[in-house]
Residue frames relative to the residue before (quaternion, step in Angstrom):
aa qw qx qy qz dx dy dz
M 1.0000 0.0000 0.0000 0.0000 0.00 0.00 0.00
R 0.1836 -0.7948 0.5716 0.0883 3.62 -1.01 0.76
L 0.0713 -0.7637 0.6412 -0.0230 3.53 -1.01 0.94
H 0.0111 -0.7996 0.5967 -0.0671 3.55 -0.90 1.07
L 0.0358 -0.8086 0.5834 -0.0674 3.49 -0.40 1.39
Q 0.1491 -0.8004 0.5773 0.0624 3.58 -1.03 0.84
T 0.0105 -0.7890 0.6139 0.0221 3.57 -1.05 0.67
E 0.2439 -0.7780 0.5635 0.1326 3.52 -0.66 1.14
V 0.0609 -0.7999 0.5961 -0.0348 3.56 -0.89 1.04
K 0.5708 -0.6409 0.4015 0.3199 3.58 -1.29 0.29
Q 0.6374 0.5399 -0.3486 0.4250 3.63 1.03 -0.70
G 0.6165 -0.5620 0.4197 0.3576 3.49 -1.29 0.56
F 0.6196 -0.6003 0.3319 0.3815 3.55 -1.07 0.67
L 0.6570 0.5071 -0.3601 0.4261 3.65 0.88 -0.55
S 0.6102 0.5152 -0.3586 0.4833 3.70 1.03 -0.61
V 0.6102 0.5314 -0.3334 0.4839 3.56 1.10 -0.82
F 0.6867 0.5095 -0.3013 0.4220 3.57 0.58 -1.18
H 0.7084 0.4691 -0.2733 0.4511 3.61 0.75 -1.03
A 0.6502 0.5188 -0.3252 0.4499 3.65 1.09 -0.36
F 0.4850 0.6426 -0.4581 0.3768 3.58 1.21 0.27
D 0.2968 0.7668 -0.5055 0.2616 3.60 0.50 1.26
E 0.7834 -0.3522 0.2197 0.4626 3.65 -1.19 -0.14
Q 0.6469 0.5414 -0.3267 0.4262 3.44 0.98 -0.71
L 0.6310 0.5214 -0.2839 0.4994 3.47 1.11 -0.87
F 0.5947 0.5734 -0.3235 0.4614 3.60 0.97 -1.05
K 0.6724 0.5080 -0.2760 0.4622 3.66 0.78 -1.07
A 0.7178 0.4692 -0.2663 0.4402 3.49 0.84 -1.01
L 0.6571 0.5011 -0.2906 0.4823 3.63 1.25 -0.52
A 0.4618 0.6826 -0.4528 0.3402 3.62 1.26 -0.24
P 0.4243 -0.6943 0.5190 0.2618 3.62 -0.89 1.01
P 0.6056 -0.5524 0.4159 0.3939 3.67 -1.28 0.55
Y 0.7834 0.0013 -0.0170 0.6213 3.76 1.05 -0.55
P 0.4799 -0.2806 -0.8302 0.0423 1.28 -1.78 1.69
R 0.5742 -0.5620 0.4419 0.3990 3.57 -1.20 0.27
L 0.2377 -0.7781 0.5721 0.1037 3.47 -1.15 0.73
K 0.0961 -0.7420 0.6593 0.0745 3.60 -0.85 0.92
L 0.3457 -0.7636 0.5285 0.1347 3.46 -0.74 1.27
L 0.1217 -0.8189 0.5556 0.0768 3.58 -0.50 1.14
R 0.8083 -0.0277 0.0450 0.5863 3.59 1.05 -0.62
F 0.0966 0.7637 -0.6367 0.0445 3.49 -1.03 0.81
D 0.2124 -0.8291 0.5133 0.0640 3.45 -0.45 1.28
G 0.6442 -0.4838 0.3242 0.4957 3.47 1.10 -0.91
S 0.5701 -0.5940 0.4432 0.3547 3.65 -0.97 -0.68
L 0.4623 0.6566 -0.4530 0.3872 3.58 1.13 0.60
P 0.5628 -0.5554 0.4331 0.4326 3.57 -1.01 0.58
G 0.7510 0.3300 -0.3141 0.4781 3.53 -1.06 1.04
D 0.5922 0.5500 -0.3943 0.4375 3.63 1.21 -0.22
W 0.3276 -0.7399 0.5752 0.1198 3.53 -1.23 0.71
V 0.0312 -0.7250 0.6835 0.0788 3.46 -1.35 0.48
E 0.0552 -0.7945 0.6043 -0.0229 3.47 -0.86 1.10
V 0.0527 0.7828 -0.6198 0.0166 3.57 -0.87 0.83
E 0.3117 -0.7024 0.6073 0.2018 3.48 -1.35 0.34
L 0.2483 -0.7723 0.5698 0.1311 3.60 -0.67 1.08
Q 0.1520 -0.8158 0.5549 0.0582 3.47 -0.62 1.06
I 0.0040 0.7903 -0.6056 0.0929 3.58 -0.36 1.32
G 0.8161 -0.1165 0.0748 0.5611 3.50 -0.21 1.19
V 0.7856 -0.2336 0.2296 0.5249 3.52 -0.85 -1.00
K 0.6327 0.5338 -0.3163 0.4633 3.64 1.25 -0.31
S 0.0245 -0.7903 0.6053 0.0921 3.54 -1.14 0.42
F 0.1682 -0.7692 0.6125 0.0700 3.59 -1.04 0.64
R 0.3720 -0.6979 0.5738 0.2127 3.55 -1.23 0.81
W 0.0705 -0.7470 0.6610 0.0125 3.51 -1.15 0.81
T 0.0162 0.7813 -0.6167 0.0943 3.63 -0.40 1.23
S 0.1051 -0.7648 0.6355 -0.0135 3.49 -1.05 1.20
L 0.2241 -0.7305 0.6291 0.1429 3.59 -1.25 0.50
I 0.3522 -0.7024 0.5717 0.2361 3.54 -0.88 0.82
T 0.1011 -0.8650 0.4915 0.0022 3.54 -0.47 1.16
E 0.7823 0.1550 -0.0649 0.5998 3.60 1.21 -0.44
R 0.0767 0.7593 -0.6450 0.0384 3.57 -1.26 0.58
E 0.1647 0.7958 -0.5763 0.0863 3.53 -0.90 0.76
I 0.0907 -0.7848 0.6129 0.0149 3.55 -1.01 0.84
T 0.0859 -0.7797 0.6201 -0.0147 3.53 -0.88 1.20
N 0.7306 -0.3973 0.3315 0.4457 3.57 -1.34 -0.20
T 0.8205 0.2384 -0.1085 0.5082 3.65 1.04 -0.58
A 0.7811 0.1871 -0.0969 0.5878 3.68 1.25 -0.09
A 0.0627 -0.7606 0.6458 0.0240 3.49 -1.34 0.41
Y 0.1234 0.8151 -0.5632 0.0566 3.58 -0.98 0.72
F 0.0884 -0.7281 0.6733 0.0937 3.51 -1.41 0.24
V 0.2396 -0.7625 0.5902 0.1137 3.52 -1.23 0.72
D 0.1552 -0.7638 0.6177 0.1045 3.42 -1.24 0.82
E 0.0829 -0.8048 0.5843 0.0638 3.62 -0.66 0.85
G 0.5536 -0.6520 0.4470 0.2621 3.47 -1.00 1.12
Q 0.1505 -0.7668 0.6189 0.0796 3.68 -0.81 0.83
E 0.7677 0.0410 0.0032 0.6395 3.67 0.93 -0.94
L 0.0778 -0.8483 0.5215 -0.0481 3.53 -0.45 1.32
P 0.4498 -0.6253 0.5360 0.3456 3.59 -1.08 0.51
P 0.5462 -0.5796 0.4784 0.3701 3.48 -1.31 0.55
P 0.6144 -0.1092 -0.7780 -0.0731 1.67 -2.18 1.20
L 0.3816 0.7726 -0.4445 0.2448 3.56 1.30 -0.05
R 0.0693 -0.7879 0.6101 0.0464 3.66 -1.07 0.73
Y 0.7568 0.0958 -0.0875 0.6407 3.64 1.26 -0.33
W 0.0528 0.7482 -0.6600 0.0429 3.46 -1.33 0.80
H 0.0864 0.7368 -0.6646 0.0896 3.51 -1.02 1.02
H 0.0144 -0.7880 0.6099 -0.0823 3.52 -0.61 1.23
K 0.1745 -0.7669 0.6176 0.0054 3.44 -0.90 1.32
H 0.1446 -0.7666 0.6235 0.0516 3.55 -0.53 1.14
L 0.0027 0.8158 -0.5679 0.1098 3.64 -0.16 1.32
V 0.0363 -0.7573 0.6517 0.0213 3.48 -1.03 0.91
T 0.0910 -0.8162 0.5705 -0.0107 3.59 -0.70 1.10
Q 0.5288 -0.6130 0.4941 0.3170 3.53 -1.14 0.70
R 0.1065 0.7223 -0.6830 0.0204 3.53 -1.11 0.72
G 0.8108 -0.1598 0.0188 0.5628 3.54 -0.43 1.32
S 0.7660 -0.2581 0.2197 0.5462 3.53 -0.59 -1.24
G 0.6484 0.4585 -0.3362 0.5062 3.56 1.30 0.20
A 0.4163 -0.6762 0.5534 0.2513 3.41 -1.27 -0.63
I 0.2872 -0.7005 0.6219 0.2001 3.41 -1.54 0.25
I 0.1688 -0.7737 0.5995 0.1158 3.59 -0.73 0.87
H 0.1887 -0.7866 0.5879 0.0017 3.46 -0.73 1.25
D 0.0818 -0.7197 0.6844 0.0832 3.54 -0.89 0.92
I 0.0310 -0.7853 0.6177 -0.0273 3.66 -0.45 1.18
I 0.0580 0.8146 -0.5732 0.0671 3.64 -0.30 1.13
T 0.0467 -0.7377 0.6719 0.0465 3.46 -1.15 0.78
Y 0.0123 -0.7815 0.6195 -0.0728 3.60 -0.77 1.17
R 0.0783 -0.7554 0.6461 0.0759 3.46 -1.44 0.35
T 0.1837 -0.7175 0.6538 0.1549 3.64 -1.24 0.46
S 0.7416 -0.3720 0.3007 0.4703 3.59 -1.16 -0.55
S 0.8146 0.1737 -0.0631 0.5498 3.61 1.21 -0.41
K 0.5595 -0.5990 0.4445 0.3614 3.59 -1.07 0.65
A 0.6551 0.5258 -0.3325 0.4288 3.54 1.10 -0.75
L 0.6031 0.5174 -0.3160 0.5183 3.58 1.10 -0.63
D 0.6106 0.5476 -0.3511 0.4516 3.65 1.01 -0.73
L 0.6900 0.4922 -0.2597 0.4628 3.54 1.00 -0.95
L 0.6508 0.5295 -0.2727 0.4709 3.48 1.08 -0.71
L 0.6866 0.4753 -0.2713 0.4786 3.56 1.17 -0.49
Y 0.5103 0.7059 -0.3786 0.3128 3.42 1.29 -0.54
P 0.6698 0.4615 -0.3291 0.4797 3.74 0.73 -0.71
L 0.6444 0.4966 -0.3349 0.4754 3.57 1.04 -0.53
M 0.6515 0.4960 -0.3120 0.4819 3.57 0.96 -0.77
F 0.6340 0.5090 -0.3510 0.4645 3.57 0.99 -0.86
A 0.6568 0.5095 -0.3309 0.4466 3.61 0.82 -0.86
Q 0.6757 0.5171 -0.3087 0.4251 3.60 0.77 -1.04
F 0.7172 0.4189 -0.2409 0.5021 3.60 1.03 -0.81
S 0.5802 0.5780 -0.3598 0.4470 3.53 1.07 -0.43
M 0.5710 0.6058 -0.3327 0.4431 3.62 1.34 -0.47
R 0.5621 0.5867 -0.3656 0.4540 3.56 1.34 -0.41
K 0.5971 0.6475 -0.3716 0.2936 3.62 0.82 -0.64
P 0.6801 0.4702 -0.2900 0.4820 3.52 0.95 -0.82
V 0.6503 0.4853 -0.3324 0.4806 3.51 1.12 -0.71
Y 0.5774 0.5508 -0.3718 0.4744 3.71 0.89 -0.58
K 0.7154 0.4703 -0.2668 0.4425 3.55 0.81 -1.07
R 0.6256 0.4947 -0.3324 0.5034 3.53 1.11 -0.73
V 0.7420 0.3925 -0.2868 0.4617 3.68 0.58 -0.73
F 0.7997 0.2938 -0.1592 0.4988 3.68 0.83 -0.68
G 0.5509 -0.6221 0.4087 0.3775 3.71 1.24 0.11
K 0.5476 -0.6433 0.4871 0.2213 3.42 -1.18 0.91
A 0.3457 -0.7320 0.5426 0.2241 3.59 -0.79 0.76
S 0.3960 -0.7453 0.4717 0.2555 3.60 -0.70 0.94
């Protein structure tokens, strides 16, 4: 299943891209499930990000590996791929793309995920959409609202 969310912001794409650090990662964390950050290396290929999802009394580990990164004259991106995923996820690919838009930028969250069945993928879609839509106000607060 593929999800593509876009947020237009005022700052230039390189400023936005280089701000994807541990502080922004924490600011983007949803209110539920609660995340406990265990490791954050950065956004270079070979870097790891590990979190513990705390759902009531249960917790699940989510580990992602940064597998790609590229910067051009008009866009920049990095990709995190899930290595250890919480159920029911079986596949996770998240491209963090920032493109130039005039003097500002567009932040793209391009997510591809899979579970054990297409029906479950579809059932999870509204939840995924809601979770990642919560990033939009954070992006706008941090990087400025585009006019």
